[in-house]
C-alpha positions in Angstrom: 179.4 -64.0 108.8 181.3 -62.1 111.6 182.3 -58.4 111.4 184.6 -56.5 113.6 184.0 -52.9 114.3 187.4 -51.1 115.1 186.4 -47.8 116.7 188.8 -44.9 117.6 187.6 -42.3 119.9 188.1 -38.5 119.1 190.8 -37.1 121.2 189.4 -35.4 124.5 186.1 -37.2 124.1 186.0 -39.4 127.3 183.2 -37.3 128.8 181.1 -38.1 125.7 181.8 -41.8 126.1 180.9 -41.7 129.8 177.6 -39.7 129.1 176.6 -42.2 126.5 177.7 -45.4 128.1 174.3 -46.4 129.6 172.6 -46.1 126.0 175.5 -47.9 124.5 175.3 -50.8 127.0 171.5 -51.0 126.4 172.2 -51.2 122.8 174.7 -54.0 123.1 172.3 -55.9 125.5 169.7 -55.7 122.7 172.1 -57.0 120.1 173.2 -59.7 122.5 169.6 -60.7 123.2 168.9 -61.2 119.6 172.1 -63.2 119.1 173.9 -60.6 116.8 176.5 -59.6 119.3 179.5 -62.0 119.6 182.0 -59.9 121.8 182.6 -56.3 122.7 184.8 -54.1 124.8 186.7 -51.0 125.0 190.4 -50.3 123.8 192.4 -48.8 126.8 195.1 -46.1 126.6 198.3 -46.1 128.5 196.5 -44.8 131.7 193.9 -47.5 131.5 191.1 -45.2 130.2 188.8 -46.1 127.4 189.9 -44.7 123.9 187.9 -46.9 121.5 185.9 -50.0 121.0 186.1 -53.4 119.5 182.6 -54.8 118.7 182.2 -58.2 116.8 178.8 -59.0 115.4 177.1 -61.5 113.1 175.5 -60.0 110.0 174.6 -61.1 106.5 176.9 -58.9 104.7 179.1 -55.7 104.9 176.1 -53.3 104.4 174.1 -54.9 107.2 177.2 -54.8 109.5 177.6 -51.1 108.6 174.0 -50.4 109.5 174.5 -52.0 112.8 177.7 -50.0 113.5 175.9 -46.8 112.6 173.1 -47.5 115.1 175.6 -47.5 118.1 174.7 -44.6 120.4 178.4 -43.9 120.6 178.6 -43.4 116.9 175.4 -41.2 117.0 176.9 -39.0 119.7 179.8 -38.3 117.6 182.4 -40.1 119.9 184.4 -41.9 117.1 187.1 -40.3 115.2 187.2 -43.4 113.0 185.3 -46.7 112.4 186.4 -49.5 110.4 184.1 -52.4 109.7 186.0 -55.6 108.6 185.0 -59.2 108.0 186.3 -61.2 110.8 187.2 -65.0 111.1 187.2 -66.0 114.7 189.6 -68.9 114.6 191.0 -69.5 118.1 188.9 -69.8 121.4 185.7 -69.2 119.4 183.0 -71.0 121.8 180.9 -71.8 118.7 183.6 -73.7 116.9 
């Protein structure tokens, strides 16, 4: 089952995001290598600067997806003001469909 992580950065935390980005990318690369990651990328503000994240993963259930989300270096660094983990049905342009 797929789950989407809808992550909103805390205001004024762009430096935290940039400092933590290498560890975050390494974590995403690991999820990708094991087949867990389906897609990911940042949300952008009106100035084109990152202000949140969308991550879609494959997990057995909500608890497993929440554990994956909690392991994100961004989450561990306190970057996010809010994280929603929701079941996701990838209908259009799903390369696996």
